[in-house]
C-alpha positions as CSV (number, residue, x, y, z in Angstrom):
1,M,-66.4,-137.6,-50.3
2,A,-67.2,-136.8,-46.7
3,A,-64.1,-138.6,-45.6
4,A,-62.0,-136.6,-48.0
5,A,-63.5,-133.4,-46.7
6,V,-62.8,-134.4,-43.0
7,S,-59.2,-135.3,-44.0
8,A,-58.8,-132.0,-45.7
9,L,-60.1,-130.1,-42.7
10,T,-57.8,-132.1,-40.4
11,L,-54.8,-131.4,-42.6
12,A,-55.7,-127.7,-42.7
13,A,-56.0,-127.6,-38.9
14,M,-52.7,-129.3,-38.4
15,L,-50.9,-126.9,-40.9
16,T,-52.5,-123.9,-39.2
17,A,-51.4,-125.2,-35.7
18,A,-47.9,-125.8,-37.0
19,A,-47.7,-122.3,-38.6
20,V,-48.6,-120.5,-35.3
21,A,-46.7,-122.9,-33.0
22,P,-44.0,-121.0,-31.0
23,T,-40.4,-121.6,-32.0
24,A,-37.7,-122.4,-29.5
25,A,-36.4,-119.3,-27.8
26,V,-32.8,-118.3,-28.3
27,A,-30.9,-118.0,-25.1
28,D,-29.6,-114.5,-24.3
29,E,-25.9,-114.8,-23.7
30,G,-25.9,-111.4,-22.0
31,D,-23.4,-109.8,-24.4
32,R,-24.0,-106.1,-25.2
33,S,-21.7,-104.0,-27.4
34,Q,-21.4,-100.6,-29.0
35,T,-19.0,-99.7,-31.8
36,V,-17.6,-96.2,-32.4
37,S,-15.2,-95.0,-35.1
38,C,-12.0,-93.0,-34.3
39,E,-10.1,-90.6,-36.4
40,S,-7.2,-91.3,-38.7
41,L,-3.7,-90.5,-37.3
42,W,-0.4,-89.8,-39.0
43,V,3.1,-88.6,-38.1
44,N,5.3,-86.3,-40.2
45,D,9.0,-85.7,-39.8
46,S,10.4,-82.2,-39.4
47,A,10.5,-81.8,-43.2
48,G,6.8,-82.7,-43.5
49,A,7.2,-86.2,-44.9
50,T,4.6,-88.6,-43.5
51,H,6.2,-91.7,-41.9
52,A,3.3,-93.5,-40.2
53,R,-0.4,-93.6,-40.8
54,L,-3.4,-95.2,-39.0
55,Q,-6.8,-95.4,-40.6
56,G,-10.1,-97.2,-40.5
57,C,-10.1,-97.2,-36.7
58,S,-13.0,-98.5,-34.7
59,V,-13.5,-99.4,-31.0
60,T,-16.1,-101.9,-29.9
61,W,-17.0,-101.5,-26.3
62,G,-18.4,-104.7,-24.8
63,K,-19.9,-106.0,-21.6
64,N,-21.8,-109.1,-20.4
65,I,-24.9,-108.2,-18.2
66,I,-24.9,-111.7,-16.8
67,D,-21.3,-112.2,-15.6
68,G,-20.3,-108.6,-15.4
69,S,-17.3,-108.8,-17.7
70,Y,-16.1,-106.0,-19.9
71,W,-13.9,-106.0,-23.0
72,Q,-12.8,-103.7,-25.8
73,T,-11.8,-104.6,-29.4
74,V,-9.8,-102.0,-31.4
75,K,-9.4,-102.5,-35.1
76,F,-7.4,-100.3,-37.5
77,Q,-5.0,-100.3,-40.4
78,L,-1.4,-99.3,-40.1
79,L,1.0,-98.1,-42.8
80,D,4.7,-97.4,-42.9
81,S,4.6,-94.6,-45.5
82,R,8.3,-94.6,-46.1
83,T,10.1,-97.9,-46.4
84,D,13.3,-96.4,-45.1
85,G,14.1,-99.1,-42.5
86,V,12.2,-97.1,-39.7
87,C,8.9,-98.9,-39.0
88,A,5.5,-97.3,-38.3
89,R,4.3,-98.2,-34.8
90,A,1.0,-98.1,-33.0
91,R,0.0,-98.6,-29.4
92,V,-3.5,-99.3,-28.0
93,A,-3.8,-99.0,-24.2
94,G,-6.5,-99.3,-21.6
95,D,-6.5,-99.4,-17.8
96,H,-5.5,-103.1,-17.8
97,G,-2.8,-103.3,-20.4
98,S,-1.6,-102.3,-23.8
99,K,-0.8,-103.8,-27.2
100,D,2.0,-102.6,-29.5
101,F,2.0,-103.0,-33.3
102,S,4.4,-102.3,-36.1
103,E,4.4,-102.2,-39.9
104,C,7.6,-102.0,-42.0
105,K,6.7,-103.1,-45.6
106,G,4.8,-100.0,-46.9
107,V,1.4,-101.7,-47.2
108,W,-1.8,-101.1,-45.2
109,T,-2.0,-103.9,-42.7
110,S,-5.0,-104.7,-40.5
111,K,-4.4,-104.8,-36.8
112,T,-6.6,-105.8,-33.9
113,A,-6.2,-105.3,-30.2
114,N,-8.4,-107.2,-27.7
115,L,-8.4,-105.8,-24.2
116,S,-10.3,-107.0,-21.2
117,G,-11.7,-105.4,-18.0
118,R,-13.6,-102.3,-17.4
119,T,-11.6,-99.3,-18.5
120,S,-12.0,-95.5,-18.1
121,G,-10.8,-95.0,-21.7
122,I,-8.8,-96.3,-24.7
123,F,-5.6,-94.5,-25.8
124,I,-4.4,-95.1,-29.4
125,S,-1.1,-93.6,-30.5
126,V,1.0,-93.8,-33.7
127,G,4.6,-93.0,-34.3
128,Y,7.8,-94.2,-36.0
129,G,11.4,-94.8,-35.0
130,L,12.7,-93.1,-31.8
131,N,9.7,-90.8,-31.5
132,A,7.2,-93.7,-31.7
133,W,5.7,-92.9,-28.3
134,D,6.2,-89.2,-28.1
135,L,2.4,-88.8,-27.3
136,T,1.9,-86.0,-29.7
137,H,0.0,-88.2,-32.2
138,Y,-2.8,-89.9,-30.4
139,K,-6.5,-90.3,-29.9
140,S,-8.2,-90.9,-26.5
141,L,-11.7,-92.3,-26.4
142,I,-13.9,-92.6,-23.3
143,P,-16.4,-95.5,-23.1
144,P,-20.0,-94.8,-24.1
145,S,-22.5,-94.6,-21.2
146,G,-23.0,-98.0,-19.6
147,F,-19.7,-99.4,-20.8
């Protein structure tokens, strides 16, 4: 009986030690990010018919505090509202480059632009046909503090 009591105490001590033992630390990769949403955009023709729409827009501003790198991820959906052979277009631009997108089938299509480098802002524009980049339908976003 005494041996059983000692074994029980030993087992209890081992389980208690295992329960409070520290777990392995997860290494900090240094990545930090902040996501902000941006407005929907659309373009109408002179008669008031909508040709291009952009919705569900978000910008994730990222940086790595270890290696000093910066990046931006812009996500949105694009729609060609009128399937008349003139496609909807969108452009995402930063200080170090731009990405162009189009949609011609009349369905909301998810788009992603990955930009790298520290930038003073992100410029998102939407258009169609010849006036695709007339710069009247755009959103300009500045990075949050620290990005």
